[in-house]
C-alpha positions as CSV (number, residue, x, y, z in Angstrom):
1,M,7.2,-34.3,12.1
2,T,6.4,-32.8,9.1
3,Q,9.3,-29.4,8.9
4,R,7.8,-28.2,5.8
5,F,3.8,-26.6,4.9
6,S,2.5,-29.0,2.6
7,F,-1.6,-29.6,1.1
8,A,-2.4,-33.0,-0.7
9,L,-5.7,-33.1,-2.6
10,N,-7.1,-36.6,-2.4
11,A,-10.1,-36.6,-4.2
12,T,-12.5,-34.4,-5.9
13,D,-15.9,-34.6,-7.1
14,G,-17.3,-32.0,-9.3
15,K,-15.3,-29.1,-8.3
16,A,-16.1,-29.4,-4.8
17,R,-12.5,-31.3,-2.7
18,T,-11.1,-33.0,0.2
19,G,-7.5,-33.3,1.4
20,V,-5.2,-32.8,3.9
21,I,-3.2,-29.8,4.8
22,S,0.0,-31.0,6.9
23,T,1.7,-28.6,9.3
24,P,4.7,-29.1,11.7
25,R,1.7,-28.8,14.8
26,G,-0.6,-31.5,12.7
27,D,-2.8,-32.1,9.8
28,I,-5.9,-29.9,9.0
29,R,-8.5,-32.1,7.4
30,T,-10.0,-30.1,3.9
31,P,-12.8,-28.9,3.7
32,A,-11.6,-27.3,7.2
33,F,-14.3,-25.0,9.2
34,M,-11.7,-23.1,11.9
35,P,-13.6,-21.8,14.8
36,V,-13.0,-18.2,15.6
37,G,-10.4,-17.1,18.4
38,T,-10.7,-13.3,18.4
39,A,-8.9,-13.3,22.1
40,A,-7.0,-16.2,22.4
41,T,-10.3,-18.0,23.6
42,V,-13.5,-19.4,21.7
43,K,-15.9,-17.9,23.6
44,A,-17.6,-19.8,26.4
45,M,-15.1,-23.3,25.4
46,M,-12.3,-24.6,26.9
47,P,-10.0,-25.1,24.1
48,E,-9.7,-28.9,24.9
49,S,-14.0,-28.8,24.2
50,V,-12.9,-27.4,21.0
51,A,-11.0,-30.1,19.9
52,A,-13.4,-32.8,20.8
53,T,-16.1,-31.3,18.3
54,G,-13.6,-32.2,15.4
55,A,-11.3,-29.1,15.1
56,D,-8.0,-29.4,13.4
57,I,-7.5,-25.1,13.5
58,L,-8.5,-22.2,14.9
59,L,-8.4,-18.8,14.1
60,G,-7.0,-15.9,15.6
61,N,-7.0,-12.0,15.5
62,T,-3.7,-9.9,14.3
63,Y,-6.0,-6.4,15.5
64,H,-7.6,-7.5,18.8
65,L,-4.4,-9.6,20.1
66,M,-2.3,-6.7,19.0
67,L,-4.1,-4.0,21.3
68,R,-4.7,-6.6,24.2
69,P,-2.9,-8.1,25.7
70,T,-0.4,-7.4,22.5
71,A,2.0,-9.8,20.8
72,E,4.9,-8.9,22.1
73,R,3.4,-9.7,25.9
74,I,2.0,-13.4,23.8
75,D,5.5,-13.9,22.5
76,R,7.7,-13.3,26.5
77,L,5.1,-15.8,27.5
78,G,6.2,-18.7,25.0
79,G,3.5,-17.6,21.5
80,L,0.4,-18.0,21.2
81,H,-0.2,-21.4,20.9
82,K,1.4,-21.9,24.8
83,F,-0.5,-18.8,25.8
84,M,-4.3,-20.5,24.8
85,N,-3.5,-23.7,25.7
86,W,-4.2,-25.0,22.3
87,D,-1.3,-27.6,20.8
88,K,-3.0,-27.6,16.6
89,P,-2.4,-25.2,14.1
90,I,-3.7,-21.5,14.4
91,L,-4.4,-19.2,11.6
92,T,-3.9,-15.6,12.4
93,D,-5.9,-13.3,9.9
94,S,-4.0,-9.8,9.0
95,G,-5.7,-7.2,11.1
96,G,-7.2,-5.2,7.9
97,F,-10.5,-6.4,7.6
98,Q,-10.7,-5.6,12.2
99,V,-9.1,-2.0,11.4
100,M,-11.8,-1.5,8.6
101,S,-14.5,-2.3,10.9
102,L,-13.7,-1.4,14.1
103,A,-11.0,1.4,14.5
104,E,-12.0,4.8,15.1
105,L,-10.4,7.1,12.8
106,R,-8.7,5.1,10.7
107,K,-6.0,6.5,8.2
108,L,-5.7,5.3,4.8
109,T,-1.9,5.3,3.3
110,E,0.7,3.5,0.9
111,K,2.5,2.9,4.1
112,G,-0.6,1.0,5.5
113,V,-3.4,2.3,8.2
114,T,-2.9,4.6,11.7
115,F,-6.1,3.7,13.3
116,K,-7.2,4.5,17.1
117,S,-8.1,1.4,19.4
118,H,-11.7,0.8,19.8
119,I,-10.4,-0.1,23.4
120,D,-8.8,2.9,25.0
121,G,-8.1,5.6,21.9
122,S,-4.9,5.1,21.4
123,K,-3.1,5.3,18.7
124,H,-2.0,2.4,16.3
125,E,0.2,1.9,13.0
126,L,-0.8,-1.3,10.7
127,T,1.5,-1.8,7.9
128,P,2.5,-5.1,6.0
129,E,5.8,-5.4,8.5
130,R,4.3,-4.6,10.9
131,S,1.0,-7.2,10.6
132,M,4.3,-9.4,9.6
133,E,5.6,-8.9,12.2
134,I,3.1,-9.3,14.8
135,Q,2.0,-12.9,13.3
136,K,5.5,-14.3,13.7
137,L,5.4,-12.9,17.6
138,L,1.8,-14.7,18.2
139,G,3.4,-17.9,16.4
140,S,0.7,-18.7,14.1
141,D,0.8,-21.7,12.0
142,I,-1.1,-20.3,8.9
143,V,-0.4,-15.8,8.2
144,M,-2.4,-13.6,6.3
145,C,-1.3,-11.0,3.9
146,F,-2.2,-7.4,5.1
147,D,-4.2,-6.0,3.0
148,E,-7.2,-3.9,2.3
149,C,-11.1,-4.5,2.1
150,P,-13.9,-2.6,1.1
151,A,-17.1,-3.0,2.1
152,L,-19.8,-3.6,-0.7
153,P,-21.3,-2.0,-2.8
154,A,-18.9,0.2,-3.6
155,D,-18.0,1.7,-7.4
156,R,-15.4,-0.1,-9.8
157,K,-12.7,2.6,-9.7
158,R,-12.8,2.3,-5.8
159,I,-12.9,-1.5,-5.5
160,A,-9.9,-1.6,-8.7
161,E,-7.8,1.5,-6.7
162,S,-7.9,-1.1,-3.5
163,M,-7.2,-4.8,-4.7
164,E,-4.7,-2.5,-6.1
165,L,-3.2,-1.5,-3.3
166,S,-3.9,-5.0,-2.2
167,M,-1.2,-6.5,-4.3
168,R,1.2,-4.3,-3.5
169,W,1.0,-4.8,0.2
170,A,0.8,-8.9,-0.8
171,Q,4.4,-8.4,-2.3
172,R,5.6,-6.3,0.7
173,S,4.2,-8.8,3.5
174,R,6.0,-11.9,1.7
175,D,8.9,-9.8,1.4
176,A,8.7,-9.8,5.2
177,F,7.3,-12.7,5.7
178,G,10.8,-13.9,4.6
179,D,11.9,-17.6,4.9
180,R,10.0,-19.1,7.7
181,P,10.3,-23.5,7.6
182,G,6.7,-24.6,8.7
183,H,4.6,-21.6,9.0
184,A,2.5,-20.5,5.5
185,L,2.0,-17.3,4.1
186,F,-1.2,-16.8,2.3
187,G,-1.9,-13.9,-0.3
188,I,-5.3,-12.4,-0.2
189,Q,-7.2,-12.1,-3.4
190,Q,-10.0,-9.0,-4.2
191,G,-11.9,-7.4,-6.4
192,G,-15.3,-6.8,-5.1
193,L,-18.1,-8.9,-7.6
194,E,-16.0,-8.0,-10.8
195,E,-14.9,-11.0,-12.6
196,D,-11.5,-9.1,-14.7
197,L,-10.6,-7.8,-11.2
198,R,-10.8,-11.2,-9.7
199,A,-8.7,-12.4,-12.5
200,Q,-6.0,-9.8,-12.4
201,S,-5.9,-9.9,-8.6
202,A,-5.1,-13.7,-8.8
203,E,-2.5,-13.0,-11.3
204,A,-0.8,-10.8,-9.0
205,L,-0.5,-13.3,-6.2
206,K,0.8,-16.4,-8.0
207,A,3.0,-14.4,-9.6
208,V,4.3,-13.5,-6.1
209,E,4.1,-17.0,-5.0
210,F,2.2,-17.9,-1.8
211,D,1.9,-21.5,0.3
212,G,-2.3,-21.2,0.3
213,Y,-5.0,-18.2,-1.3
214,A,-7.6,-16.6,0.2
215,V,-11.0,-15.7,-0.9
216,G,-11.2,-12.5,0.0
217,G,-14.0,-9.1,0.3
218,L,-16.6,-11.4,0.3
219,A,-19.1,-12.0,3.1
220,V,-19.4,-8.3,3.4
221,G,-22.6,-7.6,3.3
222,E,-23.4,-8.6,-0.6
223,G,-25.8,-11.2,-0.1
224,Q,-25.7,-15.0,-1.1
225,E,-26.6,-15.0,-4.4
226,A,-23.5,-12.4,-5.7
227,M,-21.2,-13.9,-3.0
228,F,-21.9,-17.8,-5.2
229,G,-21.8,-15.5,-7.9
230,V,-18.5,-14.8,-7.1
231,L,-17.1,-18.3,-6.0
232,D,-18.8,-20.3,-9.5
233,F,-15.4,-18.5,-10.8
234,A,-13.1,-17.0,-8.0
235,P,-11.6,-20.8,-6.6
236,D,-11.0,-21.9,-10.4
237,Q,-8.7,-18.9,-11.0
238,L,-6.4,-19.6,-8.0
239,P,-3.7,-22.5,-8.8
240,V,-5.3,-26.1,-8.6
241,D,-2.4,-27.3,-5.7
242,K,-2.8,-24.8,-3.1
243,P,-5.4,-24.6,-0.3
244,R,-8.3,-21.9,-1.1
245,Y,-9.9,-20.2,2.0
246,L,-13.1,-18.0,1.8
247,M,-12.9,-15.7,5.2
248,G,-15.5,-14.5,7.0
249,V,-18.2,-18.0,5.8
250,G,-20.7,-18.4,7.2
251,K,-24.1,-20.0,7.8
252,P,-24.0,-23.6,6.6
253,D,-25.3,-23.3,3.4
254,D,-23.2,-21.0,2.2
255,I,-20.6,-23.2,3.9
256,V,-21.8,-26.1,1.1
257,G,-22.7,-23.6,-1.1
258,A,-18.6,-22.8,-0.6
259,V,-17.3,-26.3,-0.7
260,K,-19.6,-27.0,-4.0
261,R,-17.4,-24.4,-5.6
262,G,-14.2,-25.6,-5.0
263,I,-13.4,-23.7,-1.6
264,D,-10.7,-25.8,1.1
265,M,-11.1,-23.7,4.3
266,M,-13.4,-21.2,5.9
267,D,-14.2,-19.2,8.9
268,C,-17.4,-17.9,11.0
269,V,-17.8,-16.1,14.3
270,L,-21.5,-17.6,13.3
271,P,-21.7,-20.9,15.3
272,S,-20.1,-19.2,18.5
273,R,-22.3,-16.0,18.9
274,S,-25.1,-17.9,18.0
275,G,-25.0,-19.8,20.4
276,R,-24.7,-17.2,22.9
277,T,-27.8,-15.5,21.8
278,G,-30.1,-18.9,21.6
279,Q,-29.4,-19.7,18.1
280,L,-29.3,-23.3,17.3
281,F,-28.1,-24.6,14.1
282,T,-29.6,-28.4,13.7
283,R,-29.8,-30.7,10.9
284,R,-33.3,-29.7,10.2
285,G,-32.1,-25.9,10.3
286,V,-32.4,-23.0,13.0
287,I,-34.0,-23.3,16.4
288,N,-34.3,-19.9,18.4
289,I,-34.1,-21.6,22.3
290,K,-36.0,-18.3,23.4
291,N,-38.8,-19.4,22.2
292,A,-41.9,-20.9,24.6
293,R,-42.8,-23.6,23.0
294,H,-39.3,-25.1,24.7
295,A,-40.8,-24.0,28.1
296,D,-41.9,-27.9,28.6
297,D,-39.9,-30.0,25.7
298,P,-38.4,-33.1,27.2
299,R,-37.1,-34.2,24.4
300,P,-33.5,-33.1,22.8
301,L,-32.4,-30.4,20.8
302,D,-31.7,-32.7,17.9
303,E,-32.5,-36.3,18.2
304,H,-29.2,-37.5,15.7
305,C,-26.5,-35.5,17.4
306,T,-24.1,-36.7,19.8
307,C,-22.6,-32.8,21.7
308,P,-23.0,-33.1,25.0
309,A,-26.0,-30.6,25.2
310,C,-27.8,-32.8,23.3
311,S,-26.5,-35.9,24.8
312,H,-27.5,-35.0,28.3
313,Y,-29.9,-31.7,28.3
314,S,-33.9,-31.2,27.4
315,R,-34.7,-28.3,25.4
316,A,-36.7,-27.2,28.9
317,Y,-33.6,-27.1,30.5
318,L,-31.3,-25.2,27.7
319,H,-34.4,-23.2,27.3
320,H,-34.5,-22.1,31.2
321,V,-30.6,-21.6,31.6
322,F,-31.1,-19.0,28.6
323,R,-33.6,-17.5,29.8
324,A,-31.8,-17.6,33.4
325,Q,-28.7,-16.0,31.6
326,E,-26.9,-18.9,33.5
327,M,-23.3,-19.1,31.6
328,I,-23.9,-22.7,31.0
329,S,-25.8,-21.7,28.5
330,G,-23.7,-20.2,26.5
331,M,-21.1,-23.3,27.1
332,L,-23.8,-25.8,25.8
333,L,-25.6,-23.7,23.2
334,T,-21.5,-23.0,21.4
335,W,-20.6,-26.7,21.8
336,H,-23.6,-27.4,19.9
337,N,-23.2,-25.4,16.9
338,L,-19.4,-26.3,16.7
339,H,-20.4,-29.5,16.6
340,Y,-22.8,-29.5,13.9
341,F,-20.7,-27.3,11.9
342,Q,-17.8,-29.9,12.1
343,E,-20.3,-32.4,11.8
344,I,-21.0,-30.3,8.1
345,M,-17.0,-30.6,7.2
346,Q,-16.9,-34.4,7.9
347,G,-19.9,-35.0,6.1
348,M,-18.5,-33.4,3.1
349,R,-15.5,-35.2,3.1
350,D,-16.6,-38.6,3.2
351,A,-19.4,-37.4,0.3
352,I,-16.6,-36.3,-2.2
353,A,-14.2,-39.0,-1.2
354,A,-17.1,-41.6,-2.2
355,G,-18.5,-39.5,-4.8
356,R,-21.8,-38.6,-3.9
357,F,-21.5,-34.8,-3.1
358,A,-24.6,-33.9,-5.0
359,D,-26.6,-36.6,-2.9
360,W,-25.4,-35.7,0.3
361,E,-25.8,-32.0,-0.7
362,A,-29.5,-32.9,-2.0
363,E,-30.5,-34.9,1.4
364,F,-28.9,-32.1,3.2
365,H,-30.9,-29.1,1.8
366,A,-34.1,-31.4,2.1
367,T,-33.8,-32.0,6.0
368,R,-32.9,-28.7,6.3
369,A,-36.4,-27.6,4.8
370,L,-38.1,-29.9,7.0
371,G,-37.9,-27.7,10.0
372,D,-38.3,-28.1,13.6
373,V,-40.1,-30.9,14.9
374,P,-43.2,-29.9,15.5
375,P,-43.9,-29.0,19.1
376,L,-45.3,-31.0,21.9
């Protein structure tokens, strides 16, 4: 059993990389997509079903778990892995992004953030030290630094001040994290869309030294073109020998574009949230199962897909259970989306290892451009 956290790069193809992150709880094949288990569950999925899609790691939300059921309660019950019946690695975010986006009446100071819970209005304080304490109580394998993430667009002065605050918090997060063999702490690069601020942030993080580095502050409304513009330089500013994690991304073409630019890890609520709202990702683009065209269609969603929704059920059935608001709808459609996202990751890992990533990418885009099969 590996006692230490480590990262081995096995192959590169252009800037795209494939490798393995080793943790005491198991290996994470990269590039990796992490399904989001916000409140200690990937909505509509059993943990063993999530594993069956090919996921090596899940993401848990510090902000949601600290409010309900509380990190202290999870710790008393044996930690997050035992609590949610998931024995593979878990990454927890720091809570910073959720505080900025969800909490009411928040107040930001050098020390940290005070805010009112969106659940019951109770008052809480989140600091780098408290975020590290909560994530330790949860027992996550990969811990994220506490940072501040301004919504884009923002002016350069605001972005620079926010980045500098996040870098001071990164040092405090590192100090509070201490020495925890087998657990990793990731720093988070900030700086908006500004190359020089990103470089400054990367240098500050490298001086502190982390087990991995995230590109933060993207996928917050700036659009794909602007995001790819940053990813054309941001990953190159980070250490080559450590995992690079793009937070909160994304759609299938976002993921492929990020891997092409040197990203190793991603997470997003999109496959599960879309599954519950009837939006399905397939090789041939996005399908909306609500549409009447599926009502009499005996064909599967995707004839090449081996997930339970495609293997055992027709479009007509999936349309029916969605319209009837049956629970099985969210279960099957979420499983399909997660399966497809993991299939993309496996496809990219294989293509990078074989040195044919450009061919794989061209085929991925060409097939998606075909659109859904014609109606019957």
